[in-house]
Structure formats: C-alpha cells, structure tokens
N, C-alpha and C positions, 0 to 999 in steps of 0.2 A: 628438859624443857617436855611438856607432853604437845605430841603430835596434836591435841584437838582444843590445844587454848586458843584464843583468841589472837596470837601475838606470831603463830603460825601463817604461813601459806598455805595450809592444807584446804583445799577444796577450792580453793580461789583464784587456781590457775599459776598458784603459785609453783611450778612442777619443772617449770621448763618453757622455753621457746613455744608458739603458736604450733598445733597440730593439726595434718590432715586426719586423724583418726575419727571417724564417725561414729565407733563404738563409746567411746569415750570421749566425748567433744569439752567436757568441761574438768576432764583430768583429776578426776576422784578416784578415791584409792576403791581399789577391786578387792572384795570378798574373795576368799581362797575357795576353792572348791564349791561352786555353787550348783544349782540343781540339773538335771541334765535333757528338764523339760520346763517348759512354763512355770514361772514363779505367780503364786494365787496371794500369797500374804506373806507379810513380817511384821514381827515382834519383839520389841526390847524388853528384856528383865527389868523387873521392879525395883523402888527403890530401896527394899528392904534385901536387896543382894548386893555384895561388893563388887564393884567392877560393872564393865558392861558384857551383855550376852545376846545375841541375838536369834532367833527362831525364824526361820523360814520353811513354809510347805510348799510343794509341784505337784503339776502332773503328772510327774514321776513317781507318783504314791508315795514320796519319801516326804519327811520332818526334818530338818537338819536343826543343829545348834552348833554356834560359834561362838568364841570367846573372841574379842576386840579388845586388842591391847593398845595402853595409854600410847603407844606409837605408832597406832592405826593401823599395823597390821592385825591380820585375824586368822584363828584357829580353830580348825574343824575339830569338835568338841565329841558329839556323839550323833547317832542318825537312827529314827524307829522307821519301820513300813503302815502303809495302809495297804488293802488288796485293789483302792481307787485313788483317785485324783484326791489331793488334801485340800480341802478349800478355806480351810481357815484353824488359826491357833491362837492361845492367848496362855498365858502365865497366873499360877496361884500367888496370891498375895505375897507370901514369902519368897516366891521363887523358886522352889523345890520340885516344882510341877507344871507340867505341861500339857495343856487341853488341844486335842486335833479333832475336827470334823473334815468328814472325808465323803466322797460322791460312793462309797461302799456302804453309804446309809448308817455307819457305827460314827460313835465317838470315842476316843480313847483318852486315857489319863496318862500321861509318861512319866516315872519318878525320875530324875536327872540322878538323884545319888546312887539308885541300883540300876537304872538304866534301863528298865523294865516299864512295860507298858498295857497296862489292861482295858478291855471294853469296859465302856460305861454306861451307854445308848445307844439301842440301836431302834431304827424308825423305819417309814414303810418308805423313804426315798431320802432320795443324798441332805445329807446336812449342810446347811449353807454356810451358820455363823456358829460362832461356841464366846461364851464371854463370860469373865468370873465378877462376880457379885459379892463385895465383905457383907457378911450376917456377925449379928445381929443389926446393928446398924451400919447401913448400906452407904457406902462411898458414893455410888451414883444412885440417887433415889427415881431416875426414869431411862426408859430405851422406847426408842423406837423402830416400827415395823413397817415397811416401806414394802407394796403388797403385789401380786403383777398385774391388777387391774390400775395401777396406778394412785393407789388410793395408800391412807397414811395411817398408823395407830399409834396411837401414845400410849404407853402402859407406865405406871405410876409404882415403885417395887415399896415402899415403906408400907408396915404391918403384910397385910395380907395383900399380892402382886395382882392390881385389877387393868381392866382397862379406863384410861383417864380421856381420851378425847381422841376422835376422828377426822382427819383432816384431808380436804381434796387436794392433792400434789398441785405446787404454782409452778411444774413446768409441763410442758406438754407431751414430752417424747419421755420414752421407757426408762426408767430408773436404774443408776449402774452402781452408784454408792451411797452413804449416806455416813453422817458422823457427828455426835453430840460434841457440842461445847458449852461453857462453862463462864458463868457470871464471878465477879469479882469476889465474892466469899465462896468462889470456889463450888459451887450449887450448878447443876443443870438447867440452863435458861431457853436451849433452843437447839437446833442441828442446822447442818450444812447438807443438800441433799445436791448429788451430781447427776447428768443424765448423757444419754448417747447421743443429744444433741449440741453439746459443747456450750453445756450450761451451767452456772450454778444456785442453789435458791439459797439463801439465807434464813433460816423461819424461826422466829421466837417463840415461846410458847403462851408465855401474859404477858405481852407487850403492850407499854402506853397507849402506843401510837399506832395499830397494826400497820397501816396503811403509808404511812412512815418507813417504820422501823426494818418489817419485811421487804426483803426486795431480791431480784436475780442478776446475773450478770453472767456475761460472754465470757469465754475462755477456749484452750486449745484451736482455734480456727488460723485458718491462713489468713493472711493480708488483701487478699482480692474484694475488691469491692465492689465492682462491677459486671456486663458480661463478658466484656475482652477477657476480665481477670477471674472467674468466679471462686468465692472462695467456699475451701476444704473445711470440713465440720468434724469434728473428732470427738470421740468418747471421753468422758472424763471417767478414769478406771479406780480412781482411790481419794478418796479426801482425807486429811490429819492435821490435826489441832498442835501446835505447839504447846506443852506445858507449861512453862511461864509464861511467854506474852497473849498468850492467845492467837496468834496470827494462825494460817494458816497454809496449807500446801496441799496442791493438785497435781495431779499425774494423767497425762492423758494417751491415746490410741497416738497422737502425733509425735511421740519418742521427745515432750519437754515436760520437765518439772515448773511448776509457777507457784509462788509464794505472794500471801494476800494478806492483808489489813484488813478486815470485815468492819472495824469502827470507825477508820477513815476512809473506808471505800475507794481503797489505793491498791495497785499493784505494786507488790516489792522488788523482784525479778521473776525473769523467766531464762530458761537454760537455753540454751544450744540445742540443735537438733539431735537426736540419737539416732541410730540406723533402725532401729525398733522400737514399739509399741514400750510404755512406761507402768508395767503391771500391778503395782503394789508400793509401798511405802510406810516407814513409820519415823518417829522420833525417840531419842533416849530420853529417858526418865526426868534428865534435867536440862533438856533439849539443848545440848549443843552437840547432837549427831545427827544426822537424818540419813537414813537409807532409803533407797527406791534401787528398783528391780528391773529390768530390761528383760524383755521376751515377748513372745508373741500372743498378741490376749485373743485371734480367732476373729477379731473385727471384717477382717476380709475372705472369712473362710476358710475351707480345707485347702484351694487351689495354690493361696500363697505361704501356705506352710512349710517351713525351710529345715526338715529334722537335722541339717548339718550345722545348721545356725546355734552359736552358743550362746546362753545365757549368762547373764551377768547380776552383781549386785554391788552396789556403788554404796561407797560412804562417804557425807561431806560435811565440813565442819557447817553448823546452822548455827553459829553464836552472833554473829554479826545480824546476817540476811533476814532475819525473821523478826527484828527487833522495829517495833510497832513507829509509824509516821506521822504525819499532821494531815498530809496532802488530799485533798479529796479526789478519787477519781472522773 
C-alpha cells in the first residue's frame, strides 16, 4: 500500500505516541540530506514525469533533486551549484530540465539527464524568480509582479506579452509572496498576496463584485488580544494553491503552516509550531503531497542566526486536509 494513500497514517500524527520534538511536531516525513543553509524554494516535478521528484534551492548556493518514493522515503539524486544563494527554481513541462535563479545574477538550465547546467541569463542584479510558460498556447495566460513600492502589475501573456493592469496593493505593508489561482475552467482568475504583517489578500482580476469578492484575512499571528497579552505578528513567507481543490497553504515566520478555503472563507487547519520559521512550500502535481521547509528566514536579523541549527524539508499527506468546506469564517 502506498504511504501517500488516503488510508494510511502518513502526515496525520499516525507515527506513534505524542512527542515533545519541536523540530517536527506534526510527525511528518523528513527529506533525506537537506541543504546546509536556509531553504528558499521548493518545486515538485510536472505531471509528464512518472513518479514524484522534488527540487529545492538554498542559501548554501545549491539546488538539489530528490526522488520521493511511494513509501514516502526520499532518495537524493543530483545537485548543482551557483556562486550565490539560489532564490527560485522551476521545471520544464516535460520534466527533463530545471531552471534556477540566483543572487549571483544568473539563471541556469539544468539538464537532469546529463546532470549538466548551463547559464541562460545574466542580469545586473540578483534574479528573484523564474517560471516556465508553455508556448505557443500558454498554459498560464497571466503573471503578476509585486514591486518594491507595494504596487502590483498584471501582465497578459497571450500573443505578445503586455501590461494588462496596474493595481494598488490591498495590503498596507511590504509584500512577501504571491501566487496565482485559477477558476473552474482552469484559467487564471486572480492572485493571493502575502505580507510581513501576517495578512493575505485574495484579489480577483475581473470580479463581478469587487467590493464583495476581494478580501483580506489575518494569519500567522499569536492569540494575544489585549495590552496584557499583545499579539505577535509574523510574515507570510510563501503561498501555494492545491492543484485539484483550489484551496491554499500559507507558511510563516511563526513556524506554522495553515490550510485555507478561499471560496468558503474557511480555515481548514493550522499546524503545531515548529522551532524555526517555515520558508517555502509546494504541492505535488496531483495534490496528495505537501512539502514544506523549516529554516531561518532572517526575519529577526543576523543576531538570531544559528549556523549550527539544522534545516529540514518535510512531506505531509495532503489528500484529505485540503478538501473544500462549506463553513464561513
């Protein structure tokens, strides 16, 4: 029986009695040989590839590939290096290549079959993100860019890519992450935007009723409610949408992940608190595995950095916990 099947105890506390282990309070599966420095990005292989492979980039200047077996175990397969921290990774449509973006101002294409990487781009500053877009018929016809001045620019990618709309940020504080969501016809419909203020905005591009359909919600905050017990507020480090249900995961500097149903405006689950921030997350292509990375996010500066602290990547069964609900929050 597959460990990732719905009938197993994988990722649901089914590995035994309660534990005081704070690095893995959810008792999820640990990925073998994680990076030696903070993990900046995770990406699962596309549907065209048989099985599941996970790519992760880190501030140790490396990008690693693991095979995720049916029993939940992970096998390190290959590794490539940049001369600066790796900030983002993505897969080609057929899964034969991985693209990497780095603080060394370059982007590389990594051929997994030959295990060779070549430089494909050179910029004047670090490259923050990299994405694969199918052509000539684009799979994703929209992209959204969040700028340093808290503005948002939406681009349409059909035919000749061009600026579609500029949007004032629905959030008051610095943007941290952004993710596009699709409608029931599998077309881009809007985006979720996370900030350092422990808040996420759900924004539709062409909503029937903008005042009603667009909204924000608080997340990744402590339970303090008054001056005697003030509320701690943490950054939303990453957002990922479930590929089947359209529900979403957020991960934060508070060391927790949360699952949400944006349509029902319902929180589905919040994890126990890990002993360090969660910096990245990703769903596999059929949505039954949720990967998340535990490592320092520098939200408290250099004085809180502990080079002896181990970094982790965990795998969790996402089959049941991400199913939509009907309850309103």
